[in-house]
KETIZA-723014 format. One record per residue: x, y, z of N, C-alpha, C, O, CB in turn; residue in one letter. Coordinates in steps of 0.1 Angstrom, whole numbers, plus 5000, padded with zeros to 4 digits. Glycine has a CB too. Layout:
N
XYZXYZXYZXYZXYZa;...
END
This chain:
415
802979493266801979593264800779533256799679563260802579713256m;801079453246799979393239799079303247797879303246800479323227a;799779223256799079133265798179213274797079183277799979043272i;798679323280797979403289796779473282795679483288798779513296q;796979513270795879573263794779473260793579503261796379633250e;795179353256794179243253793379213266792179203265794879123248a;794079203277793379173289792379283293791279263299794279143301r;792879413291791979523295790779523286789679543292792779653293r;790879503273789679493265788779373268787579383267790079493250y;789379263271788579143274787779173287786679123288789479023275e;788479233297787779263309786679363308785679353315788779303320g;786879463300785879573298784779533289783679583291786579693293r;785079453279783979413269783879263269784379203259784379473255h;783279213278783079063278781979033268781279113264782679013292a;781878903265780878853255779478883260778578913251781078713252a;779278873273777878893278777479033277776279063277777778843292d;778479133276778079273276777679323262777279433260779279353281d;777879233251777579283238776679173231777179083225778879303230h;775479193232774579103225774579123210775079223205773079123230p;774079023203774079023189773279143183773479183171773578893183t;772379193191771479303186772379433182771979503174770479343196a;773479443189774279563187775479533179776479613179774579633200c;775579413172776779373166777179463154778279473150776679233161a;776179533148776379613137776679763140776879843131775379603127g;776579803153776679943156778179983155779079893156776179973170c;778380113154779780163152780580133164781780093163779780313148a;780080163176780780153188781280003191782479983193779980193200h;780379913189780779773191781679723180782579643183779479683192c;781479773168782379733157783779773159784679693157781879783144g;783979893163785279943166785979873178787079843178785280093168e;785179853189785679793200785979643197787079593202784679793212n;785179573189785479443185786779433177787579343179784379383178g;786979533169788179533161789479553170790479493168788179633150h;789279653179790479673188790779553197791979523199790079793197r;789779483201789979363209790679253201791579193206788679313215r;790179243189790779143180792279173177793079083177789979123167a;792579303175793979343172794779313184795879263183793979483168v;794279353196795079333208795279193211796379153216794279403220a;794279103209794378963211795478903201796178813205793078893209a;795378953189796378903179797778943183798778853183796078953165f;797979063187799379113191799879033203800978993204799379263194l;798979013213799278933224799678793221800678733226798178933235a;798878723212799178593208800478583200801278493202798078533199r;800778683191801978683184803178693193804178623191801978793173r;803178783203804278803212804478673220805578643223804078923220e;803378613224803478493232804178383224805078313229802078443237e;803678363212804278253204805778293200806578203198803478233191l;806078423197807378463194808378433205809578403203807478603191a;807878433218808678403230808778253232809478213241808078473242a;808078173224808178023225807177973235807377853239809577993230g;806178043239805177993249803877963241803578013231804978103259h;803177863247801877833242801877723231800777703225801177953236g;802977663227803077563217802677433224803277393234804477563210v;801777353219801377223225802577123225803377123216800277163217p;802577043235803676953237803676843226804676793223803576883250a;802476823220802376723209803176753197803576673189800976693206a;803376883194804176933182805477003186806177033177803277023174v;805677023199806877093202808177023199809177083197806877123217a;808076893198809276813195809776823181810976793178809076663199h;808876863172809176873158809277023154808177093154808276793149s;810377073150810377213146809477253134808877353134811877253142p;809377153124808477183113807077183117806277273113808777073102v;806677083125805277083130804977193139803877253138804976943137a;805877233148805677353156805477473148804677563151806777363167a;806277493138806177613130804877623122804277723121807377623120r;804477503117803177503110801977523120801077593116802977363103q;802077473132800977493141800977643145799877703146801177413154w;802077703147802077843151801577933139800778023142803577893154v;801977893127801477973115799977953114799278053112802077923103s;799377833116797977823115797177893126796177953124797577673116d;797777893138797177963149797178113146796078183149797977943162e;798178173141798278313138797378343126796778453126799678363135l;797278253117796378273105794878283109794178373104796578163095a;794478203118793078203123792878333131791778403129792778083132q;793778373139793678503146793678623136792878723138794778523156s;794478613126794478723116793178733108792678843105795678703106a;792578613105791278623099790178683108789278753103790778483095r;790278653121789378723130789578873130788578943131789478663144a;790778913130791079063129790479123117789879233117792579083130v;790679053105790079103093788579113093787979213088790579013081t;787979013098786479013099785979123108784979193104785978873105a;786579143119786179253128786479393121785779483123786879243142h;787679393114787979523107786979553096786779673094789379513101g;786479453090785479473079784179533086783579623080785179343072r;783779483097782579533104782879683108781979763107782279453116e;784079703114784379843118784479933106784080053108785679843126a;784879883095784979973083783580013078783380123074785679903072g;782679923078781279953074780680053084779980143079780379823074l;780880043097780380133106781080273104780380373105780680093120a;782380273101783080403098782480463086782380593086784580373096w;782180393075781680453063780280513066779980613060781580343052l;779480443074778180503078778380643085777580733082777380413087a;779380643094779580773101780080883091779780993092780580753112r;780880843082781480933072780280993063780281113060782480873063v;779380903059778280953051777481053059777081153053777380833047r;777181023072776381123080777281253082776681363081776081063093t;778481233084779381353086779481433074779581563075780681303091g;779581373062779781453050778481533047778581653043779981363038s;777381483050776081563048776081673058775681783055774881473050i;776481643070776481753081777481863077777181983079776881693094a;778681823071779581923067779082013056779282133056780881863062v;778381953046777782033035776782133040776882253036777081933025v;775882093049774882183053775482283064774982393066773682113059w;776482243071777182333080777882443072777882563076778182263089a;778382413060778982513052777982613047778182733046779782443040a;776782563043775682643039775282743050775082863048774482563034v;775182683062774782773074775882873077775582983080774582683086l;777182833076778282923078778283033068778483153071779582853078a;777983003055777883103045776683203048776883323047777683043031l;775583153052774483233056774783333067774483453067773283153059l;775383273078775783363089776783463085776783583090776283273101l;777783423077778883513073778283633065778583743067779883443065g;777383593056776783703048775883793056775783913054775983643036q;775183733066774283813074775083913082774684023084773483723083a;776283863088777083953096777784063087777784183092778183873103l;778184033075778884133067777784233061778184333056779584063056t;776584193061775484283055774984383065774184463062774384193050a;775484373078774984463088775284613084774484703087775584433101l;776484633079776884773076776484813062776284933060778284793078g;776584723052776384763038774984723033774584773022777384693030t;774284633040772984593035773084473026774184433021772384703027g;771984403024771884283016771984313002771284402997770584203020w;772784242994772984272980772584142972772284042977774384312977t;772484172958772184062949773283952949772983832947771884112935a;774484002951775583902951775483802963775783692961776983982952t;775083852975774883762986773783672983773883552987774583852999r;772683712977771583622974772083522964771683402966770383702968t;772783562954773283462944774183362951774083242948774083532933a;775083402960775983312967775183202975775483092975776883382975g;774183252982773383162991772583062982772482952985772483243000l;771983112971771183032962772082922956771682812955770483112952c;773282962952774182862946774582762956774682642953775482932941t;774882792969775182702979773982602981774282482983775482772992a;772782652981771682562982771482472970771182352972770382642984l;771782522958771582442946772682332946772382222941771782532934l;773782352952774882242952774582152964774882032963776182312953l;774182202975773982122987772882012985773081902990773582202999a;771882042978770781952976771181822968770981712972769582012968a;771881842956772281722949773481652956773581522955772781762935p;774281722963775381652971774781562982775281452984776281752977l;773681612988773081532998772381412992772481302998771981623005t;771781432981771181312974772181212970771981092971770381362962a;773381262965774481172961774981092973775280972972775581242954a;775181162984775681102996774680993001775180883005775881203007a;773381013000772380913004772480792994772280682998770980973004h;772580822981772580712971773880622973773780502970772580772957a;774980682978776180602980776480592995777580592999777380672973h;775380573002775580563017776380433021777080433031774280553024r;776380333013777080213016778580223013779380143018776580093008a;778980333006780380353003780980483009781980533005780580352988r;780280533019780780653026780180783021780780893024782280653024g;779080783014778480903009779380982999779680922989778280993021g;779681103002780481182993781881132991782581182982780481332998l;782281042999783680982998783680882986784780852982784080913011l;782580832982782580732971783180772958783980702953781080692969a;782880892953783580932940785080952942785780942931782981062935p;785580972954786980982956787780862959788980862961787281092967l;786980742960787580622964787880532951786980522943786680542973t;789080482950789480392939788980252941788380222951790880402937g;789280172931788880032931789579952942789079852947789179962918e;790680002947791379932958790979982972791579952982792879952957d;789880052972789280102985790180202992790180223004788979992994n;790980282984791780382990791380522983790880522972793280362987r;791580622990791280762984792280782973793480762974791380872995l;791680832962792580852950792981002950792181092950791780822937s;794281022948794781162948794281232936793881352936796281162948t;794281162924793881232912792381262912791981372907794281142900t;791581172918790181212918789881322928788981402926789381082923r;790681332939790481432949790781572943790081672944791281412961a;791881572935792381692929791381742918791181852915793781682923v;790781642911789781672901788481732907787581762900789381542893a;788481752920787381822927787381972922786482052926787481822942a;788282012914788282142907786882162900786382272899789382152897w;786382042896785082052889783982112898783082182893784681912884l;783982072911782982132920783182282921782182352922783182062934l;784382332922784582472923784082542910783482652911786082502925f;784382482899783982552886782382552885781782642881784582482874l;781782442890780282442890779782542899778782612895779782302894c;780382562910779882662920779982802913779082882914780682662933y;781182822907781482952901780382982890779883092889782882962896a;780182882881779182902870777782932875777083022871779282792861l;777382852885776082862891775883002898774883072897775682752900l;776983042905776983172912776783282902775983372904778183182920f;777683282891777583392882776283392874775783492870778783382872l;775783272872774483262865773383322873772483402869774083112861t;773283282886772383342895772483492897771483572897772483282909s;773783542897773983682898773583762886773083872886775483712901r;773783692874773483762862771983782860771483872852773983692850s;771183702867769683722866769283852872768283912868768983602873l;770083902881769684032887770484142882770184262884769884022902a;771584122875772484232870772584212855771684222848773884232877t;773884192851774184182837774884052834775483992843774984302832t;774783992822775383872819776883882820777483982819775083822804p;777483762823778983762825779683702813778983632806779383682838f;780883732812781683682800782583572805782983562816782483792794g;782983482795783983372798785283392792786183302791783383242792l;785583512787786783542779788083522788789083492783786783672773s;787883552801789083552810789283422817790183412826788983662820a;788483322814788483192821789283082814789182972817787083142823a;790083122804790883022797791882942806791982822805791683092785a;792483022815793482952824792782852833793282742836794183052832g;791582892838790782812847790382682840790382572846789582882853l;789882702828789382582820790582492817790382372817788682632808v;791682552814792882472811793282382823793682262821794082562807t;793282442835793682362847792682252849793082142853793682462859v;791382282847790382182849790582062839790481942842788882232847l;790882102826791181992816792381912820792481792818791382062803a;793381982826794681912830794381802841794681692840795682012835l;793681852852793481762863792481652860792681542864792981842875v;791581682851790581572847791281472838791081352839789381642839s;792181522829792881432820793881342828793981232825793681512810g;794481402838795381322846794681212854795081102855796181412856v;793481252859792581152866792281032857792380912861791381212871a;791881062844791480952835792780872831792680752831790781012823v;793780942828795080882823795580792834796080682832796080982819a;795580842847796080762858795280632860795880532862796080852871s;793980642859793180522860793480422849793580302852791680552861r;793680472837793980382826795280322828795480202825793980462813f;796280392832797680342834797680232844798280132843798680452837v;796980262856796980162866796280032862796779922865796280222879v;795180052855794479932850795279842840795379722841793179972843s;795979912831796879842822797979772829798379662825797379942811v;798679842838799779782845799379662854800079572856800479892854r;798179672860797679562868797379442859797679332862796379602876i;796779472847796479362837797679292832797779172829795579412826a;798779382831800079322826800879262837801979222835800879432819a;800379262849800979212861802379282864803279222869801279062859q;802379412862803479492865803279582877804079652881803979572853r;802079572882801679652894800779572903799779512898800979792890l;801079562916800379482925799479572934799979672940801279392934q;798179542934797279622942796479532952795879432947796279702933k;796579562964795879482975794779582980795079692984796879432986v;793579532982792479612986792679653001793079563009791179532985r;792479773004792579823017791279803025790279773020792879973017a;791479803039790279783047789279893046788079873045790679773062d;789680023045788880133043789680253039790880253040788080163057r;788980353032789780473028790280553040789580553051788880563019p;791380613039791980703049792380833043792780833031793080633056r;792380933051792781063045794281063041794681133032792581173056a;795080983048796480973045796780913031797780933025797280883055a;795780843025795880793011796180903001796780872991794680713007d;795781023004795981132994797381172993797781222983795081252998l;798181153004799581193004800581083005801781103005799781283016l;800080953006800980843009800780732998799780732991800680783023c;801780642997801580532989800880422996800380443007802980472984d;800780302990799980192995800580143008799880073016799780082985d;801780163010802480123023802280223034802680193045803980103020n;801680333031801480433042802680533043802680613052801280373055g;803580523034804780623035804380743026803780733015806080553030r;804880863031804580983023805180973009806380933008805181103031a;804481012999804881002985805081142980804081222980803880922976d;806281182976806581322971805681362960805281472959807981332968l;805481272950804681302938803181342943802681432937804581192928a;802681262952801281292957801281422965800381502963800781172965d;802281442973802281552982802281682974801581782976803481552992v;803281692964803381812956802181842948801781952945804581802948q;801481732943800381752934799181812942798481892938799881612928y;798981752954797881802963798181952967797282032967797781712975v;799481982971799782112976799682212965799082322967801182112981l;800182182953800182282942798682302938798282422936800982232930v;797982192936796582212931795782282942794882372939795982072928s;795982252955795182322965795582472966794682552968795482252979g;796782502964797182642964796582722953796082832955798782662964a;796582662941795982732929794482742931793882842927796382662916v;793882642937792382642939792082752949791082822947791882502944l;792882762960792682872969792783012963791983102966793582862981a;793783022954793983152947792683182939792283302939795183142938h;792183082932790983112924789783142932788983232928790682982915s;789683072944788483102952788583252958787583312959788483002964a;789783292961789983432966789583532955788983632957791383452971v;790083502943789783592932788283602929787683702926790483542919r;787583482930786083482929785383562940784383632937785583342928l;785883562952785283632963785583782961784683862965785883582976a;786683822956786983962955786484022942786184142942788483982956t;786283942932785683992919784583902915784683822906786783992908e;783383912922782283822920781583842907780583772904781283832931p;781983942899781283962886781783882874781083892864781484112883g;782783802876783283722865783983602870784383592882784183802856r;784283502861785083392865786483432869786983522863785083282854l;787083362878788483402882789383392870789483292863788983312894p;790183492869791183502858792483432864793183492872791483642853e;792783312859793983242864795183272855795183242843793683092865l;796283322861797483352853797983232846797883122852798583422861p;798583242834799083132827800283072834800582952833799483172813w;800983152842802083102850801682992860802282892862802883212857s;800483022867799882922876799382802869799582682873798782982884l;798782822857798382702849799482622845799382492845797582752836a;800682682841801882602838802382532850802882412849802882692832l;802282592862802782522874801882402877802482292880802682622886l;800582412875799782292877800082182866800082062869798282332876v;800382222854800682132843801982052847802081932845800882202830a;802982122852804282052856803981962867804481842867805382162860v;803182002877802881922888802081792884802381682889802081992899s;801181812875800381702870801181602862801081482863799181752861a;802181652854803081572846803881492855804181372853803881652837a;804381552866805181482876804481362882804981252883805681572887w;803181392886802381292893802081172883802181062887801081352898h;801781212871801481102861802681022857802580902856800881172848l;803881082856805081012854805380912865805780802863806281102852a;805180962878805380872889804380752889804780642893805180952902a;803180772885802180662884802580562873802380442875800780722880t;803080612862803480522851804680432855804880332849803880602839c;805580482864806780402868806580332882807580282887807980492869t;805380342887805180282901805180122900804580072891803880332907e;805780062910805679922911806479842901806979902891804279872910g;806679712903807279622893806779482896806279452906808879632895n;807079402886806579262887807379182897808679192897806679192873r;806779102906807579022915808378912907807978872897806678952925p;809478882913810378792906811178702916811478752927811378862897a;811378582912812278482920813578492913813778462901811678342920v;814678522921815978522916816678382917817378342908816778622923h;816478322929817178192931816478112942815678172950818678212934s;816677982942816077902953817277812958817877742950814877812947v;817477822971818577742977818077662989816977692994819777842981v;818877572993818477493005818777583018819877633019819277363006r;817877593027818077663039818977583048818677463050816677703046a;819977643054820977573062820977633076821077753078822377583056r;820777543086820877583100822277583104823177523098819977483108e;822577653115823877653121824377513125823677443132823977743133a;825577473120826077343123825577233113826077113114825677303136g;824677263104824177163095825177143083825877243080822777213089d;825277023078826176993067825577043054824377043052826476843066l;826477083045826077113031825576993024826176883025827177183023d;824377003017823776883011822876933000822477053000823076793021a;822476852991821476892981820076902987819876862999821376782969p;819076952980817776962985817076832985816976762974816977062976i;816476792996815776662997814376703002814076803008816476563007r;813476603001812076623006812076643021812776563028811176493002t;811376743025811276773039812276883043812176943054811576653048g;813276913034814177023037813477163036812477173029815377023028d;813977263043813577403041814277463029815477443028813777483054d;813577523020814177593009813977743011812877793016813577552996i;814977823007814877963008814778022994815578002986816178023015e;813678102992813378162979813778302980813278382988811878142975i;814678342971815178482971814678552959814678502948816778482972r;814278682961813778762950813378892954813978952963812678682943g;812278942949811779072953810279082949809779012940812579192946h;809579172957808179192954807279082959806079072955807979202939g;807679002969806878902974805678952983804578892983807678802982f;805979062989804879132998804579262991805279362993805479153013v;803379262984803079392977802779502987802579482999801779372969p;802879632982802579742990801179732996800179702989802679872983p;800979753009799679743015799379603020798279573025798679793006g;800279503018799979363021800779313033800979193034800179273009a;801379403041802179363052801379323064801879283074803079483056a;799979343064799179293075799179143075799479073065797779353073a;798879083087798978943088798078863079798478763073798578903102p;796778913076795878833068796378823053796378713048794578893068d;796878933047797378923034798678833033798878763024797779053028p;799478833044800678743044800278603044800978513039801478773057l;799078563050798678423050798278373036798178253034797478403060t;798078473027797678433013798878413004798678382992796778533007r;800078423009801278403001801478252999801478173009802478473008l;801578212986801678062983802978042974803278122965800378012976v;803677932977804777892968804277762961803877662966805977862977v;804377772947804077662939805377582936806277622930803377702926r;805377452941806477362940806077242932805477152937807077322954i;806277252919805777142910804277152910803677252908806277002914g;803577042913802077042914801577072928800377082929801576902910p;802477102937802077122951802077272954802977342950802977042961v;800977322961800877452965801177462980800377402988799477522962h;802277522984802677532998802477673003802977762998804177483000a;801677683014801477813020802677853028803177773036800177813029h;803077973027804278023034803878043049802978113052804778163028v;804677973058804277983072804678123078805678183074804977873080p;803878163087804178293095805078253106804778163115802878363100l;806278313107807278293117807278423126807878513121808678253112v;806678423138806678543145807978573153808678483157805478543156p;808278693154809378743162808878863170807878923165810678783153v;809478903180808979023188808779143179809779193173809879053199p;807579193178807279313170806979293155806679383148808479403171g;806979163151806679143137806878993133806578903140807579223128g;807278973120807478843114808778833108809278923101806278813105f;809478723110810678693103810478623089811378633081811578603112a;809278573088808978503075807478513074806678483083809478353075n;806978563062807678593050808178743050807678823058806778573038p;809078773041809478903039809378943024809078853016810978923044t;809679063020809579113007810579042997810379042985809579253006n;811679003003812778952994813178802997813778742989813979032996t;812678753008813078613012811878543017811178593026814278613022v;811678413012810578323018811278193021812178143014809478303007l;810778133032811278003036810077913038809177943046812078013050t;810077793031809077693032809777563032810877543028808077703020v;808977463038809477323038808977253025807877273020808877253050s;809877173020809577103007808576993011808976903018810877043001l;807377003005806376903009806776753005807476732996804976933003p;806176663012806476523010805876472996806376372991805976433021a;804876542991804276512978805076542966804776512955802876572977d;806176622968807076662957807976542953808676492962807876782961v;807876502941808676382936810076432934810276542930808076322923e;811076342936812476372933812576402918811876352910813376262937p;813576482915813876522901813876672899814076742909812776462892g;813676722887813676862884812276922887811376872881814176892870r;812277022895810977072899810977222897811977292900810577042914v;809877282892809777422890809177492903808177432909808977462878e;809677602907809277672919808877822915809577882907810377682930v;807677862919807278002917806478042929806177962938806378012904s;806178172930805578232941804278312936804278382926806478332949v;803178292943801978362941801678452952801478412964800678262939v;801678582949801578692960800178712964799278652958802178822955t;799978792974798578822979797778892969796578892969798678902992a;798478962959797679032948797278932937796678982927798579142943a;797678812938797278712928798278702916797878632906795978742923g;799378762917800378762906801378652909801878642920801078902905i;801678572898802578462899803978512893803978572883802078332892e;804978472900806378512895806778422884806078322880807378512907t;808078442880808678352871808978222878808978212890809978412865n;809278122870809577992876811077952875811777982865808777882868r;811577902886812977862888812977712890812277662898813677942899v;813877642883813977502884814977462894816077512895814277442870t;814677362903815577312913815677162911814777102905815177352927i;816677092917816876952916816576902930817176932940818276912912d;815576802931815276742944815776592943815476522934813776742947v;816576552953817176422953816476332964815776392973818676422955v;816576202963816076112973816776132986816476062996816175972968d;
END
């Protein structure tokens, strides 16, 4: 299937059909990325089946494995480069789309108020609501333009790892509170001043979600600095980041935090719509529910991830091979955990995995199998002992794609 997809894209989008003038457009960027991915998948499946290896290196398993790894590494870098171009084009579309959504919401509000005013007439409340929407839409549009290189309105919700942050998205409570305050202020100009005595629950929830956003960022920064959390930069933000971990699997702590906060926010919005004369009165039971949800999410953030570690290093043994000590040129098997950080399972991050053997840095070869890679994995790495490693006691450690080095394990290398 991958080979057919690669041929289809190559036939439909030949090099002559895409001049350099359109290299930065969204359409060509996405098509280039799809073609690169299809070509990589086709190449990986071909090499996994044992085809395409030059005869000059086919006689040596070590040389053939290294050649295959280098070939896949070059293809993976091409995929990453095309993906970066596609990501920039995607961010440009998001910036335009976010501005369109903001003004579409203003237009929808105007149409809704005009339709509901047919029977009752235009009121000061409708005027206040429309003026508030315009007051918010103007600075949001300016902010989207200022951050056009990072996706417009998506920029404040994106973390340092280029993923959407759940805590920052939930902290969008601030936008709702700003709308409510501006709306009531505009309304009070035509009627009577409003009071804040019933808004204690709403302010408490805002303080909770804002505090969790700040605390979560601090905890992540401290754990990364202490090398207890590995973060690999994503290609681009995705909506799934709000509910999933860095590996793309649904995370229960994120899911419940978004659902609970979204439900309470919807409740407050309905209360504001039904009682436009004051800030929504949020029951303390709902505020407590948000507090429990926020504590759960923060606790999950504090316990996320662990430091990669090497447990043992042994000589890799093929079927029928005799038991023997580790010698130069032998394959060694490094066992441990955390070698492939969350979000680093793509081919390009895998090529950045390095084993330090004494003074020598050995890159872990990519060993393709149908549908994936047999090496490296999160718990086992296999590399050949370089010829530059001197016999004797040698320390072995692993440097992951996140730049974190594991503990060192000593092995004995004999002549």
